C-alpha positions as CSV (number, residue, x, y, z in Angstrom):
1,M,14.1,40.9,7.7
2,R,17.8,40.6,7.4
3,F,20.4,39.9,10.1
4,D,24.0,41.1,9.6
5,L,26.9,39.7,11.6
6,E,29.6,42.0,10.3
7,Y,30.4,43.6,13.6
8,G,33.2,41.4,14.9
9,F,31.6,38.0,14.2
10,N,33.0,37.1,10.8
11,N,35.8,35.0,9.3
12,Q,38.4,37.1,11.0
13,S,36.9,36.9,14.5
14,M,35.5,34.6,17.1
15,P,37.6,31.7,15.8
16,K,37.8,28.3,17.4
17,F,40.7,26.0,18.1
18,E,40.7,22.5,16.6
19,E,40.1,21.0,20.0
20,Y,39.3,22.0,23.5
21,E,39.6,20.2,26.8
22,I,38.7,20.9,30.5
23,K,41.3,21.7,33.0
24,T,41.1,22.7,36.7
25,I,43.0,25.8,37.6
26,K,43.0,27.1,41.2
27,G,40.0,24.9,41.9
28,I,37.9,26.2,39.0
29,K,37.2,24.2,35.9
30,Y,38.0,25.9,32.6
31,V,37.5,25.1,28.9
32,V,41.0,25.6,27.4
33,P,42.4,25.0,23.9
34,K,44.6,21.9,23.3
35,L,48.0,23.2,22.3
36,N,50.9,21.5,20.5
37,E,54.3,22.0,22.1
38,S,55.5,24.2,19.2
39,T,52.5,25.7,17.6
40,I,49.0,26.9,18.3
41,P,46.4,24.9,16.3
42,P,45.0,26.6,13.2
43,Y,41.8,28.6,13.6
44,T,38.6,27.9,11.8
45,S,35.3,29.8,11.9
46,I,31.7,28.9,11.4
47,D,30.0,30.5,8.4
48,F,26.7,31.7,9.9
49,E,24.4,33.2,7.4
50,D,21.1,34.7,8.7
51,Y,19.4,33.7,11.9
52,E,16.5,32.0,10.2
53,E,18.7,29.4,8.5
54,N,21.2,28.8,11.4
55,D,19.4,27.8,14.5
56,K,21.6,24.8,15.3
57,P,24.0,26.8,17.7
58,L,21.0,27.9,19.7
59,I,19.1,24.6,19.7
60,D,22.3,22.6,20.6
61,F,23.0,25.1,23.4
62,I,19.5,24.8,24.9
63,N,19.7,21.1,24.8
64,L,23.1,21.2,26.4
65,G,21.4,22.9,29.3
66,K,18.6,20.3,29.4
67,L,20.9,17.3,29.3
68,S,23.3,18.8,31.9
69,L,20.4,19.1,34.3
70,E,19.3,15.6,33.7
71,N,22.7,13.9,33.7
72,K,25.4,15.9,35.5
73,K,28.1,13.3,35.1
74,D,28.1,13.7,31.3
75,T,28.1,17.5,31.4
76,D,31.8,17.9,30.7
77,K,31.7,15.6,27.7
78,L,28.6,17.4,26.3
79,L,30.1,20.8,26.8
80,I,33.4,19.9,25.0
81,E,31.4,18.5,22.1
82,Y,29.5,21.8,21.8
83,I,32.6,23.9,22.1
84,N,34.6,21.8,19.6
85,K,31.7,22.3,17.2
86,Y,31.0,26.0,17.7
87,G,33.8,27.6,19.7
88,L,33.8,29.5,23.0
89,L,31.0,31.9,23.8
90,G,33.1,35.1,24.1
91,L,31.9,35.7,27.7
92,I,34.5,38.4,28.3
93,H,32.3,40.8,26.3
94,N,29.1,39.7,28.0
95,L,29.4,40.6,31.7
96,P,30.5,44.3,31.7
97,V,27.9,47.0,31.4
98,N,30.4,49.6,30.2
99,R,31.0,48.6,26.6
100,Y,34.7,49.7,26.3
101,Y,35.6,48.4,29.8
102,T,39.4,48.5,29.2
103,L,39.3,52.3,29.2
104,D,38.1,52.3,32.8
105,T,39.9,51.3,36.0
106,K,36.8,49.3,37.1
107,V,34.4,47.0,35.3
108,L,30.7,47.5,36.1
109,L,29.0,44.1,35.9
110,K,25.4,43.5,35.0
111,E,23.1,42.3,37.7
112,F,22.9,38.5,36.9
113,N,26.7,38.0,36.6
114,N,27.5,34.9,38.7
115,V,31.2,36.0,38.5
116,S,31.9,35.1,42.1
117,G,30.1,31.7,41.9
118,I,27.4,32.9,44.4
119,E,23.8,34.0,43.9
120,W,23.4,37.2,42.0
121,Y,21.9,39.1,45.0
122,D,25.1,38.6,46.9
123,A,27.5,39.1,44.0
124,F,29.7,42.2,43.6
125,N,28.7,44.7,40.8
126,T,32.1,46.1,40.2
127,M,35.6,44.7,39.8
128,E,39.1,46.1,39.2
129,I,39.9,45.7,35.5
130,L,42.9,43.5,36.2
131,D,40.9,41.2,38.4
132,Y,38.2,41.0,35.7
133,F,40.7,39.9,33.0
134,K,42.1,37.3,35.4
135,I,38.7,35.5,35.2
136,F,39.4,34.8,31.5
137,F,43.2,34.8,31.5
138,P,43.8,32.8,34.8
139,T,47.3,31.6,33.8
140,A,48.5,35.0,32.4
141,T,50.8,37.2,34.4
142,N,49.8,40.7,35.4
143,K,52.2,42.1,32.8
144,E,50.7,39.9,30.1
145,I,47.2,41.1,31.0
146,N,48.3,44.8,31.2
147,D,49.8,44.4,27.7
148,I,46.5,43.1,26.4
149,I,44.6,46.0,28.0
150,E,47.1,48.5,26.6
151,K,46.8,47.0,23.1
152,S,42.9,47.1,23.5
153,N,43.0,50.8,24.3
154,K,45.3,51.6,21.4
155,L,42.8,49.9,19.1
156,L,40.0,52.0,20.5
157,C,42.0,55.1,19.9
158,Q,42.9,54.2,16.4
159,H,39.4,53.5,15.2
160,S,36.1,55.4,15.5
161,M,33.8,52.9,13.8
162,E,32.5,49.8,15.6
163,K,32.9,47.5,12.6
164,F,36.7,48.1,12.7
165,I,37.1,48.0,16.5
166,T,35.3,44.8,17.4
167,P,37.0,42.3,15.0
168,D,40.4,43.6,16.1
169,L,39.5,43.3,19.8
170,N,38.1,39.8,19.3
171,E,41.3,38.7,17.6
172,L,43.3,40.1,20.4
173,Y,41.3,38.2,23.0
174,Y,40.2,35.0,21.4
175,K,43.4,34.2,19.5
176,N,45.3,34.4,22.7
177,E,46.1,30.8,23.8
178,K,45.6,31.8,27.4
179,Y,42.0,32.9,26.9
180,Y,39.8,30.4,28.8
181,E,36.1,30.3,29.8
182,Q,34.8,28.8,33.0
183,V,32.8,25.6,32.7
184,D,30.2,26.7,35.3
185,M,29.5,30.0,33.5
186,I,28.8,28.3,30.2
187,V,26.7,25.5,31.6
188,N,24.8,27.7,34.0
189,Y,23.8,29.9,31.1
190,A,22.7,27.0,29.0
191,Q,20.5,25.7,31.9
192,T,19.1,29.2,32.3
193,L,18.1,29.4,28.7
194,Y,16.4,26.0,28.9
195,N,14.5,27.0,32.1
196,I,13.5,30.3,30.5
197,L,12.1,28.5,27.5
198,K,10.1,26.2,29.8
199,E,8.7,29.3,31.5
200,L,7.8,31.0,28.2
201,K,6.1,27.8,27.0
202,K,3.9,27.2,30.0
203,E,0.2,26.7,29.5
204,K,-2.3,29.5,30.2
205,G,-3.1,29.7,33.9
206,E,0.3,28.4,35.1
207,N,2.4,30.7,37.2
208,I,5.4,32.1,35.3
209,Q,8.7,32.9,37.2
210,H,9.2,36.4,35.8
211,S,12.4,36.8,37.8
212,L,14.0,34.0,35.8
213,I,13.0,35.6,32.5
214,E,14.6,38.9,33.6
215,K,18.0,37.2,33.4
216,L,17.7,37.3,29.6
217,E,19.1,40.8,29.2
218,S,20.9,42.0,26.1
219,N,24.3,43.5,26.4
220,H,25.3,46.1,23.9
221,I,23.5,44.6,21.0
222,R,23.5,47.1,18.1
223,T,20.6,47.3,15.6
224,N,19.8,49.6,12.8
225,L,17.3,49.9,10.0
226,E,18.5,49.4,6.4
227,F,16.7,49.4,3.0
228,N,15.9,45.7,3.2
229,G,15.2,45.2,6.8
230,I,16.7,45.3,10.3
231,T,20.4,44.7,10.8
232,I,21.6,43.2,14.1
233,H,25.3,43.4,14.9
234,V,26.8,41.0,17.4
235,R,30.3,40.5,18.8
236,S,30.3,36.9,20.0
237,L,28.6,33.5,19.9
238,K,26.9,34.4,23.2
239,E,25.3,37.5,21.7
240,Y,24.3,35.4,18.6
241,I,22.6,32.9,20.9
242,D,20.9,35.7,22.9
243,E,19.4,37.3,19.8
244,D,18.5,34.0,18.1
245,F,16.7,32.9,21.3
246,K,14.6,36.1,21.5
247,L,13.7,36.1,17.8
248,F,12.6,32.5,17.8
249,A,10.7,32.9,21.1
250,I,8.5,35.6,19.6
251,E,8.8,34.8,15.9
252,E,5.4,34.2,14.2
253,K,6.8,32.2,11.2
254,K,9.1,29.9,13.1
255,Y,8.5,28.8,16.6
256,L,10.9,27.8,19.3
257,K,9.3,24.9,21.2
258,L,10.0,21.9,23.5
259,C,9.1,18.4,22.3
260,K,6.1,17.1,24.1
261,H,7.6,13.6,24.3
262,C,11.4,14.0,24.9
263,G,11.5,17.6,26.1
264,K,14.2,18.7,23.7
265,A,14.2,22.1,22.1
266,F,13.4,22.4,18.4
267,T,12.1,24.9,15.9
268,A,8.8,24.5,13.9
269,S,7.1,26.4,11.2
270,N,3.7,25.4,12.5
271,P,2.6,26.6,16.0
272,K,0.6,23.4,16.5
273,T,3.6,21.1,16.1
274,E,4.3,19.3,19.3
275,Y,7.1,16.9,18.6
276,D,10.6,17.4,17.2
277,T,10.7,14.2,15.2
278,F,8.3,11.6,13.8
279,S,9.9,9.0,16.1
280,C,8.9,11.1,19.2
281,K,5.4,11.5,17.8
282,N,5.0,7.7,17.2
283,Q,6.4,6.8,20.6
284,E,4.0,9.2,22.3
285,N,1.1,7.7,20.3
286,V,2.2,4.2,21.4
287,Y,2.3,5.2,25.0
288,K,-1.2,6.8,24.7
289,S,-2.5,3.6,23.1
290,R,-1.1,1.4,25.8
291,A,-2.6,3.7,28.4
292,R,-6.0,3.4,26.8
293,N,-5.8,-0.4,26.6
294,K,-5.0,-0.6,30.3
């Protein structure tokens, strides 16, 4: 099975700034790029190959969720470490149900959106396109946002193939120094993935919260069959994490697990593996031995 990332997630798209920081804007915490006074920092990109060899972005993201639940005061530090390593998630693509949302006057949001910072069952399911862009461009003027939307629509009219549209759109959004992502949106999703994994790994007989697992919904993931396997096309790091998670959660050759000792996420080739490191295994054996001696 082969996984191709050519649709908008290549060396020309989803770049990251050299450094990010957290700033509060209108009472909301955002992850924003650190900018020099005269120039924007150079962009770099991560060279992901296939999913089977690049599980670190997924594992680190799940463990970000775990650690942020256990130690909230270090959450900002852990988040910045992750973003500086992998870049922003590309959440602007994730929430709309309508794929080319700039062509519409309103954005239809998927059910578990958390846009308004309240529980999903009280959240709005539609937003004006300008208001939606203000979530990710909170310091941009209406004119600047309208210019981005207009350029997006021109790109959509110029190209008919997805592999040409998505990289150009990503460059238009992510290379804008005013594109930010909300801290709570990123951290809440990391925590959700960690909690979903705990549900999936419950022992037989334990009650599983299916409503939690329902939050793991794909958004516009494109797949097609080719001569040497299945090709999955993604547009953002968020979509990469989504597909990686589902593949490892059901994969028969490589298993996504939680360490029996420390509780961290890891991948294993043997379904019977219970610990992520020998250290954890040894410590667990020491604890068991002490318990028996008592």
